DSSP file (Angstrom, degrees, kcal/mol; ACC not computed):
  #  RESIDUE AA STRUCTURE BP1 BP2  ACC     N-H-->O    O-->H-N    N-H-->O    O-->H-N    TCO  KAPPA ALPHA  PHI   PSI    X-CA   Y-CA   Z-CA
    1    1 A X              0   0    0      0, 0.0     2,-0.0     0, 0.0     5,-0.0   0.000 360.0 360.0 360.0 137.9   -6.5   12.7   11.8
    2    2 A X     >  -     0   0    0      1,-0.1     4,-2.0     4,-0.0     3,-0.4  -0.335 360.0-125.7 -66.6 145.4   -6.3   16.3   10.7
    3    3 A X  H  > S+     0   0    0      1,-0.2     4,-2.3     2,-0.2     5,-0.2   0.839 109.8  57.4 -62.3 -34.0   -7.7   17.1    7.3
    4    4 A X  H  > S+     0   0    0      2,-0.2     4,-1.9     1,-0.2    -1,-0.2   0.866 106.1  49.5 -67.6 -33.7   -4.5   18.7    6.2
    5    5 A X  H  > S+     0   0    0     -3,-0.4     4,-2.5     2,-0.2    -2,-0.2   0.915 109.9  51.4 -68.1 -42.3   -2.5   15.5    6.9
    6    6 A X  H  X S+     0   0    0     -4,-2.0     4,-2.4     1,-0.2    -2,-0.2   0.917 109.9  49.7 -59.5 -43.2   -5.1   13.5    4.9
    7    7 A X  H  X S+     0   0    0     -4,-2.3     4,-2.0     1,-0.2    -1,-0.2   0.896 110.7  49.6 -63.4 -40.0   -4.7   15.9    2.0
    8    8 A X  H  X S+     0   0    0     -4,-1.9     4,-2.0     2,-0.2    -1,-0.2   0.890 109.7  51.6 -66.0 -38.7   -0.9   15.6    2.2
    9    9 A X  H  X S+     0   0    0     -4,-2.5     4,-2.3     2,-0.2    -2,-0.2   0.926 108.8  49.9 -63.0 -44.2   -1.2   11.8    2.3
   10   10 A X  H  X S+     0   0    0     -4,-2.4     4,-2.6     1,-0.2    -1,-0.2   0.888 108.4  54.7 -61.2 -37.8   -3.4   11.9   -0.8
   11   11 A X  H  X S+     0   0    0     -4,-2.0     4,-2.3     2,-0.2    -1,-0.2   0.900 107.1  49.6 -61.4 -41.2   -0.7   14.1   -2.5
   12   12 A X  H  X S+     0   0    0     -4,-2.0     4,-2.3     2,-0.2    -2,-0.2   0.909 111.4  49.7 -63.0 -42.0    2.0   11.5   -1.7
   13   13 A X  H  X S+     0   0    0     -4,-2.3     4,-2.2     2,-0.2    -2,-0.2   0.916 110.8  48.6 -63.8 -43.2   -0.3    8.8   -3.2
   14   14 A X  H  X S+     0   0    0     -4,-2.6     4,-1.8     2,-0.2    -1,-0.2   0.892 110.7  51.3 -64.6 -39.2   -0.9   10.8   -6.4
   15   15 A X  H  X S+     0   0    0     -4,-2.3     4,-2.4     2,-0.2     5,-0.2   0.912 108.1  52.5 -62.7 -42.7    2.8   11.5   -6.7
   16   16 A X  H  X S+     0   0    0     -4,-2.3     4,-2.2     1,-0.2    -2,-0.2   0.923 109.6  48.9 -57.4 -45.8    3.5    7.8   -6.4
   17   17 A X  H  < S+     0   0    0     -4,-2.2     6,-0.3     1,-0.2    -1,-0.2   0.816 110.9  50.4 -67.1 -31.0    1.0    7.1   -9.2
   18   18 A X  H  < S+     0   0    0     -4,-1.8     3,-0.3     1,-0.2    -1,-0.2   0.894 113.1  45.3 -71.7 -39.9    2.6    9.8  -11.4
   19   19 A X  H  < S+     0   0    0     -4,-2.4     2,-0.6     1,-0.3    -2,-0.2   0.822 120.5  39.7 -74.3 -31.4    6.1    8.4  -10.9
   20   20 A X  S >< S-     0   0    0     -4,-2.2     3,-2.3    -5,-0.2    -1,-0.3  -0.848  70.7-172.4-119.8  92.6    5.1    4.7  -11.5
   21   21 A X  T 3  S+     0   0    0     -2,-0.6    -1,-0.1     1,-0.3    -4,-0.1   0.647  79.8  68.1 -65.9 -14.6    2.5    4.8  -14.3
   22   22 A X  T 3  S+     0   0    0     83,-0.1    79,-2.3    -3,-0.1     2,-0.5   0.615  79.8  94.7 -77.4 -11.3    1.7    1.1  -13.8
   23   23 A X  E <   +A  100   0A   0     -3,-2.3    77,-0.3    -6,-0.3     3,-0.1  -0.704  49.2 178.1 -82.7 125.9    0.1    2.0  -10.5
   24   24 A X  E     -     0   0A   0     75,-2.9     2,-0.3    -2,-0.5    17,-0.2   0.506  63.8  -4.7-107.1  -7.6   -3.6    2.5  -10.9
   25   25 A X  E     -A   99   0A   0     74,-1.3    74,-2.9    15,-0.2    -1,-0.3  -0.947  58.3-172.6-176.1 159.9   -4.6    3.2   -7.3
   26   26 A X  E     -AB  98  39A   0     13,-0.8    13,-3.1    -2,-0.3     2,-0.3  -0.988   1.6-167.9-159.0 162.3   -3.2    3.3   -3.7
   27   27 A X  E     -AB  97  38A   0     70,-2.3    70,-2.7    -2,-0.3     2,-0.5  -0.995  19.3-137.4-154.4 150.9   -4.2    3.8   -0.1
   28   28 A X  E     +AB  96  37A   0      9,-3.0     8,-2.7    -2,-0.3     9,-1.6  -0.962  33.4 179.5-109.3 129.7   -2.8    4.4    3.3
   29   29 A X  E     -AB  95  35A   0     66,-2.5    66,-2.5    -2,-0.5     6,-0.2  -0.935  27.2-119.0-132.0 147.9   -4.4    2.2    6.0
   30   30 A X  E >   -A   94   0A   0      4,-2.5     3,-2.1    -2,-0.3    64,-0.3  -0.462  36.5-107.6 -79.0 162.5   -3.9    1.7    9.7
   31   31 A X  T 3  S+     0   0    0     62,-2.4    63,-0.1     1,-0.3    -1,-0.1   0.631 121.5  59.6 -67.2 -11.5   -2.9   -1.7   11.0
   32   32 A X  T 3  S-     0   0    0     61,-0.3    -1,-0.3     2,-0.1    62,-0.1   0.434 124.7-101.7 -92.2  -1.4   -6.4   -2.1   12.3
   33   33 A X  S <  S+     0   0    0     -3,-2.1     2,-0.5     1,-0.3    19,-0.2   0.606  71.7 146.0  94.3  13.0   -7.9   -1.7    8.8
   34   34 A X        -     0   0    0     17,-0.1    -4,-2.5    18,-0.1     2,-0.4  -0.735  49.6-126.1 -87.4 126.7   -9.0    1.9    9.0
   35   35 A X  E     +B   29   0A   0     -2,-0.5    -6,-0.2    -6,-0.2     3,-0.1  -0.578  32.0 173.1 -73.1 122.6   -8.7    3.8    5.7
   36   36 A X  E     -     0   0A   0     -8,-2.7     2,-0.3    -2,-0.4    -7,-0.2   0.834  66.0 -12.2 -96.7 -43.1   -6.7    7.0    6.2
   37   37 A X  E     +B   28   0A   0     -9,-1.6    -9,-3.0   -28,-0.1    -1,-0.4  -0.978  66.2 179.7-157.9 146.2   -6.3    8.2    2.7
   38   38 A X  E     -B   27   0A   0     -2,-0.3   -11,-0.2   -11,-0.2   -28,-0.1  -0.998  28.4-171.5-151.8 155.8   -6.8    6.8   -0.8
   39   39 A X  E     +B   26   0A   0    -13,-3.1   -13,-0.8    -2,-0.3     2,-0.3  -0.554  40.5 155.0-139.4  68.3   -6.6    7.4   -4.4
   40   40 A X        -     0   0    0    -15,-0.3   -15,-0.2     1,-0.1     7,-0.1  -0.710  49.6 -98.0-100.3 148.1   -8.4    4.3   -5.7
   41   41 A X    >   -     0   0    0     -2,-0.3     3,-1.6   -17,-0.2    -1,-0.1  -0.296  31.0-121.5 -61.9 149.3  -10.2    4.0   -9.0
   42   42 A X  T 3  S+     0   0    0      1,-0.3    -1,-0.1     4,-0.0    -2,-0.0   0.724 109.4  60.5 -67.3 -21.2  -13.9    4.4   -8.8
   43   43 A X  T 3  S+     0   0    0      3,-0.0    -1,-0.3     2,-0.0     2,-0.2   0.428  84.5 101.4 -88.3   3.1  -14.5    0.9  -10.3
   44   44 A X  S <  S-     0   0    0     -3,-1.6     3,-0.2     1,-0.2    -4,-0.0  -0.526  85.7 -91.2 -83.1 153.4  -12.7   -0.8   -7.4
   45   45 A X  S    S-     0   0    0      1,-0.2    -1,-0.2    -2,-0.2     5,-0.1  -0.001  73.7 -50.8 -51.9 168.4  -14.6   -2.5   -4.6
   46   46 A X    >>  -     0   0    0      1,-0.2     4,-1.9     3,-0.1     3,-1.2  -0.180  52.7-131.8 -44.6 125.1  -15.4   -0.4   -1.5
   47   47 A X  H 3> S+     0   0    0      1,-0.3     4,-2.3     2,-0.2    -1,-0.2   0.811 107.5  59.3 -55.4 -30.6  -12.1    1.3   -0.4
   48   48 A X  H 3> S+     0   0    0      2,-0.2     4,-2.1     1,-0.2    -1,-0.3   0.852 104.7  49.9 -67.1 -32.6  -12.9    0.1    3.2
   49   49 A X  H <> S+     0   0    0     -3,-1.2     4,-2.6     2,-0.2    -2,-0.2   0.895 108.2  52.6 -69.8 -40.6  -12.9   -3.5    1.9
   50   50 A X  H  X S+     0   0    0     -4,-1.9     4,-2.2     1,-0.2    -2,-0.2   0.921 109.7  50.4 -57.9 -44.0   -9.5   -2.9    0.2
   51   51 A X  H  X S+     0   0    0     -4,-2.3     4,-2.0     1,-0.2    -2,-0.2   0.927 111.2  47.1 -60.8 -46.8   -8.2   -1.6    3.5
   52   52 A X  H  X S+     0   0    0     -4,-2.1     4,-2.0     1,-0.2    -2,-0.2   0.905 112.6  49.0 -64.2 -42.1   -9.4   -4.7    5.4
   53   53 A X  H  X S+     0   0    0     -4,-2.6     4,-2.6     1,-0.2    -1,-0.2   0.872 108.5  54.2 -66.3 -36.1   -8.0   -7.1    2.8
   54   54 A X  H  X S+     0   0    0     -4,-2.2     4,-2.5    -5,-0.2    -1,-0.2   0.912 108.4  48.6 -64.0 -42.6   -4.7   -5.4    2.8
   55   55 A X  H  X S+     0   0    0     -4,-2.0     4,-2.3     2,-0.2    -1,-0.2   0.916 112.2  49.0 -63.3 -42.6   -4.4   -5.8    6.6
   56   56 A X  H  X S+     0   0    0     -4,-2.0     4,-2.2     2,-0.2    -2,-0.2   0.923 111.9  48.6 -62.7 -44.4   -5.3   -9.4    6.3
   57   57 A X  H  X S+     0   0    0     -4,-2.6     4,-2.4     1,-0.2    -2,-0.2   0.911 111.8  48.9 -62.6 -43.3   -2.7  -10.0    3.6
   58   58 A X  H  X S+     0   0    0     -4,-2.5     4,-2.7     1,-0.2    -1,-0.2   0.898 109.8  52.7 -64.5 -39.4    0.0   -8.3    5.5
   59   59 A X  H  X S+     0   0    0     -4,-2.3     4,-2.3     2,-0.2    -2,-0.2   0.916 110.2  46.8 -61.9 -44.0   -0.8  -10.3    8.6
   60   60 A X  H  X S+     0   0    0     -4,-2.2     4,-2.4     2,-0.2    -1,-0.2   0.900 112.2  51.7 -64.9 -40.4   -0.6  -13.6    6.7
   61   61 A X  H  X S+     0   0    0     -4,-2.4     4,-2.4     2,-0.2     5,-0.2   0.922 110.1  48.0 -61.8 -44.6    2.7  -12.4    5.1
   62   62 A X  H  X S+     0   0    0     -4,-2.7     4,-2.0     1,-0.2    -2,-0.2   0.917 112.9  48.2 -62.7 -43.5    4.2  -11.5    8.5
   63   63 A X  H  X S+     0   0    0     -4,-2.3     4,-2.8    -5,-0.2     5,-0.2   0.905 110.5  52.5 -64.0 -40.8    3.2  -14.8   10.0
   64   64 A X  H  X S+     0   0    0     -4,-2.4     4,-2.1     1,-0.2    -2,-0.2   0.944 111.1  44.1 -62.2 -50.4    4.6  -16.7    7.1
   65   65 A X  H  <>S+     0   0    0     -4,-2.4     5,-3.1     1,-0.2     6,-0.4   0.857 115.2  50.5 -66.6 -31.9    8.1  -15.2    7.2
   66   66 A X  H ><5S+     0   0    0     -4,-2.0     3,-1.1    -5,-0.2    -2,-0.2   0.948 112.4  45.1 -67.9 -47.9    8.1  -15.6   11.0
   67   67 A X  H 3<5S+     0   0    0     -4,-2.8    -2,-0.2     1,-0.3    -1,-0.2   0.826 117.4  44.6 -65.2 -32.2    7.2  -19.3   10.9
   68   68 A X  T 3<5S-     0   0    0     -4,-2.1    -1,-0.3    -5,-0.2    -2,-0.2   0.345 109.5-122.9 -94.8   6.0    9.6  -20.0    8.1
   69   69 A X  T < 5 +     0   0    0     -3,-1.1    -3,-0.2    -4,-0.2    -4,-0.1   0.927  62.3 144.8  53.2  52.0   12.4  -18.0    9.7
   70   70 A X      < -     0   0    0     -5,-3.1     2,-0.2     1,-0.4    -4,-0.1   0.094  55.0-119.8-108.1  20.8   12.8  -15.7    6.7
   71   71 A X        -     0   0    0     -6,-0.4    -1,-0.4    -5,-0.1     2,-0.3  -0.491  64.7  -7.4  83.5-148.5   13.6  -12.5    8.5
   72   72 A X  S    S-     0   0    0     -2,-0.2     2,-0.2    -3,-0.1   -10,-0.0  -0.681  73.3-112.0 -90.8 138.6   11.5   -9.3    8.2
   73   73 A X        -     0   0    0     -2,-0.3    16,-0.1     1,-0.2     3,-0.1  -0.499  29.9-177.2 -66.9 131.7    8.7   -9.1    5.8
   74   74 A X        -     0   0    0      1,-0.4    15,-0.3    -2,-0.2     2,-0.3   0.825  61.0 -31.8 -95.4 -43.8    9.4   -6.6    3.0
   75   75 A X        -     0   0    0     13,-0.1     2,-0.5   -14,-0.1    -1,-0.4  -0.980  48.5-121.9-168.0 162.7    6.1   -6.7    1.1
   76   76 A X  E     -C   87   0A   0     11,-2.5    11,-2.5    -2,-0.3     2,-0.5  -0.977  25.2-165.0-115.4 131.8    3.2   -8.9    0.1
   77   77 A X  E     -C   86   0A   0     -2,-0.5     2,-0.5     9,-0.2     9,-0.2  -0.975   5.9-173.1-120.3 125.3    2.5   -9.3   -3.6
   78   78 A X  E     -C   85   0A   0      7,-3.0     7,-2.7    -2,-0.5     2,-0.5  -0.977   9.8-163.3-117.7 120.5   -0.8  -10.7   -4.9
   79   79 A X  E     +C   84   0A   0     -2,-0.5     2,-0.2     5,-0.2     5,-0.2  -0.912  11.5 174.0-111.9 122.7   -0.9  -11.4   -8.6
   80   80 A X  E >   -C   83   0A   0      3,-3.1     3,-0.6    -2,-0.5    -2,-0.0  -0.705  46.4-103.7-115.2 171.8   -4.2  -11.9  -10.5
   81   81 A X  T 3  S+     0   0    0     -2,-0.2    21,-0.1     1,-0.2     3,-0.1   0.752 121.2  36.6 -68.1 -22.0   -4.8  -12.3  -14.2
   82   82 A X  T 3  S-     0   0    0      1,-0.3    20,-0.4    19,-0.1     2,-0.3   0.372 128.5 -25.1-112.5   3.0   -6.1   -8.7  -14.4
   83   83 A X  E <   -C   80   0A   0     -3,-0.6    -3,-3.1    18,-0.2     2,-0.3  -0.962  56.9-106.2 168.1 176.5   -3.8   -6.9  -11.9
   84   84 A X  E     -CD  79 100A   0     16,-2.7    16,-3.1    -2,-0.3     2,-0.4  -0.951  13.6-153.7-132.0 148.9   -1.6   -7.0   -8.9
   85   85 A X  E     -CD  78  99A   0     -7,-2.7    -7,-3.0    -2,-0.3     2,-0.4  -0.987  11.0-169.8-122.1 131.4   -1.8   -5.8   -5.3
   86   86 A X  E     -CD  77  98A   0     12,-2.6    12,-2.7    -2,-0.4     2,-0.4  -0.981   0.8-168.2-123.1 132.9    1.2   -4.9   -3.3
   87   87 A X  E     +CD  76  97A   0    -11,-2.5   -11,-2.5    -2,-0.4     2,-0.4  -0.982   8.3 177.4-123.2 131.1    1.1   -4.2    0.5
   88   88 A X  E     - D   0  96A   0      8,-2.5     8,-3.2    -2,-0.4   -13,-0.1  -0.994  28.7-114.5-135.3 137.7    4.1   -2.7    2.3
   89   89 A X  E     - D   0  95A   0     -2,-0.4     2,-0.4   -15,-0.3     6,-0.3  -0.380  13.8-160.7 -69.1 146.9    4.4   -1.8    6.0
   90   90 A X  E >>  - D   0  94A   0      4,-3.0     4,-1.1     1,-0.3     3,-0.5  -0.842  68.3 -55.9-122.0  89.5    4.8    1.8    7.1
   91   91 A X  T 34 S-     0   0    0     -2,-0.4    -1,-0.3     1,-0.2    30,-0.0  -0.367  91.4 -53.7  67.7-155.5    6.2    1.4   10.6
   92   92 A X  T 34 S+     0   0    0      1,-0.1    -1,-0.2    -3,-0.1     3,-0.0   0.623 133.7  44.2 -92.4 -14.8    4.2   -0.7   13.0
   93   93 A X  T <4 S+     0   0    0     -3,-0.5   -62,-2.4   -63,-0.1   -61,-0.3   0.489 109.1  40.4-114.3  -3.5    0.9    1.1   12.8
   94   94 A X  E  <  -AD  30  90A   0     -4,-1.1    -4,-3.0   -64,-0.3     2,-0.3  -0.924  54.6-161.2-142.7 164.5    0.3    1.7    9.1
   95   95 A X  E     -AD  29  89A   0    -66,-2.5   -66,-2.5    -2,-0.3     2,-0.5  -0.989  15.6-133.9-146.9 156.7    0.6    0.2    5.6
   96   96 A X  E     -AD  28  88A   0     -8,-3.2    -8,-2.5    -2,-0.3     2,-0.4  -0.944  19.7-166.2-111.0 128.0    0.6    1.2    2.0
   97   97 A X  E     -AD  27  87A   0    -70,-2.7   -70,-2.3    -2,-0.5     2,-0.4  -0.955   5.1-172.1-116.1 133.7   -1.5   -0.7   -0.5
   98   98 A X  E     -AD  26  86A   0    -12,-2.7   -12,-2.6    -2,-0.4     2,-0.5  -0.982  14.2-153.0-127.6 136.6   -0.9   -0.3   -4.2
   99   99 A X  E     -AD  25  85A   0    -74,-2.9   -75,-2.9    -2,-0.4   -74,-1.3  -0.939  25.8-179.9-104.4 128.7   -3.0   -1.6   -7.1
  100  100 A X  E     -AD  23  84A   0    -16,-3.1   -16,-2.7    -2,-0.5   -77,-0.2  -0.871  32.3 -91.8-129.3 159.7   -0.9   -2.1  -10.3
  101  101 A X    >   -     0   0    0    -79,-2.3     3,-1.5    -2,-0.3   -18,-0.2  -0.237  40.7-111.5 -63.3 158.3   -1.5   -3.3  -13.8
  102  102 A X  T 3  S+     0   0    0    -20,-0.4   -19,-0.2     1,-0.3    -1,-0.1   0.803 118.8  44.0 -64.8 -28.8   -1.0   -7.0  -14.5
  103  103 A X  T 3  S+     0   0    0    -21,-0.1    -1,-0.3   -81,-0.1    -2,-0.1   0.049  87.1 150.1-103.1  25.8    2.1   -6.3  -16.7
  104  104 A X    <   -     0   0    0     -3,-1.5     2,-1.3   -82,-0.1     3,-0.1  -0.174  58.3-115.0 -61.0 148.3    3.6   -3.7  -14.2
  105  105 A X     >  -     0   0    0      1,-0.2     4,-2.2     2,-0.1     3,-0.4  -0.733  35.2-169.5 -78.7  94.3    7.3   -3.1  -13.9
  106  106 A X  H  > S+     0   0    0     -2,-1.3     4,-3.2     1,-0.2     5,-0.3   0.813  78.5  61.1 -65.3 -31.5    7.4   -4.4  -10.3
  107  107 A X  H  > S+     0   0    0      2,-0.2     4,-2.2     1,-0.2    -1,-0.2   0.937 109.6  42.4 -58.5 -45.8   11.0   -3.2   -9.7
  108  108 A X  H  > S+     0   0    0     -3,-0.4     4,-2.8     2,-0.2     5,-0.3   0.905 114.1  51.8 -66.6 -42.0    9.8    0.4  -10.4
  109  109 A X  H  X S+     0   0    0     -4,-2.2     4,-2.4     2,-0.2    -2,-0.2   0.942 111.7  46.2 -60.9 -47.7    6.6   -0.1   -8.4
  110  110 A X  H  X S+     0   0    0     -4,-3.2     4,-2.3     2,-0.2    -1,-0.2   0.914 113.3  50.1 -60.7 -43.4    8.6   -1.4   -5.3
  111  111 A X  H  X S+     0   0    0     -4,-2.2     4,-1.9    -5,-0.3    -2,-0.2   0.936 113.3  44.5 -60.9 -48.7   11.1    1.4   -5.6
  112  112 A X  H  X S+     0   0    0     -4,-2.8     4,-2.3     1,-0.2    -1,-0.2   0.845 111.1  54.4 -68.4 -33.3    8.5    4.1   -5.8
  113  113 A X  H  X S+     0   0    0     -4,-2.4     4,-2.8    -5,-0.3    -1,-0.2   0.917 106.5  52.0 -63.8 -42.1    6.5    2.5   -2.9
  114  114 A X  H  X S+     0   0    0     -4,-2.3     4,-1.7     1,-0.2    -2,-0.2   0.905 110.5  47.9 -61.2 -41.2    9.7    2.6   -0.7
  115  115 A X  H  X S+     0   0    0     -4,-1.9     4,-1.8     1,-0.2    -1,-0.2   0.910 112.0  49.6 -64.8 -41.6   10.1    6.3   -1.5
  116  116 A X  H  X S+     0   0    0     -4,-2.3     4,-2.8     1,-0.2    -2,-0.2   0.887 105.9  56.8 -64.8 -38.8    6.4    6.9   -0.7
  117  117 A X  H  X S+     0   0    0     -4,-2.8     4,-2.4     1,-0.2    -1,-0.2   0.914 106.7  49.5 -58.7 -43.1    6.7    5.0    2.6
  118  118 A X  H  X S+     0   0    0     -4,-1.7     4,-1.5     1,-0.2    -1,-0.2   0.897 112.0  48.1 -64.1 -39.7    9.5    7.3    3.7
  119  119 A X  H  X S+     0   0    0     -4,-1.8     4,-1.1     1,-0.2    -2,-0.2   0.901 111.9  49.4 -65.5 -40.8    7.4   10.4    2.8
  120  120 A X  H  X S+     0   0    0     -4,-2.8     4,-2.1     1,-0.2     3,-0.4   0.885 105.3  57.7 -67.5 -38.8    4.4    9.0    4.6
  121  121 A X  H  X S+     0   0    0     -4,-2.4     4,-2.8     1,-0.2    -1,-0.2   0.897 102.7  54.9 -56.7 -41.2    6.5    8.3    7.7
  122  122 A X  H  < S+     0   0    0     -4,-1.5    -1,-0.2     1,-0.2    -2,-0.2   0.839 111.7  44.5 -62.6 -32.5    7.5   12.0    7.9
  123  123 A X  H  < S+     0   0    0     -4,-1.1    -1,-0.2    -3,-0.4    -2,-0.2   0.819 123.1  33.4 -80.2 -31.6    3.8   12.9    7.9
  124  124 A X  H  <        0   0    0     -4,-2.1    -2,-0.2     1,-0.1    -3,-0.2   0.716 360.0 360.0-100.4 -23.8    2.6   10.3   10.4
  125  125 A X     <        0   0    0     -4,-2.8    -3,-0.2    -5,-0.2    -2,-0.1   0.417 360.0 360.0-118.5 360.0    5.5    9.9   12.9
């Protein structure tokens, strides 16, 4: 991937975090778990591990909605006592992962993620 595309992706992530102040970090990952761009806090585990876990979570989510005949997966939400992780598909080959505060306004986070996904699609497809 060209360095200018990576910089633009990081810009989209930073904009997402500015618009949704409850978001503390984010990343764009390939469906194979390769980290393309990130703006994750320095105290978070290895960003490559975040990428791999996001792909695994999305895979389980897709399988779950398929097996339960619940239509198309919109997002995966993982809620912990100290924060939340949201994973959303960007087409078939990429995904957006967001780390949010435990008391985040999820409606705003989901809305801003959807806008970011559209911006990222323009850069990647």
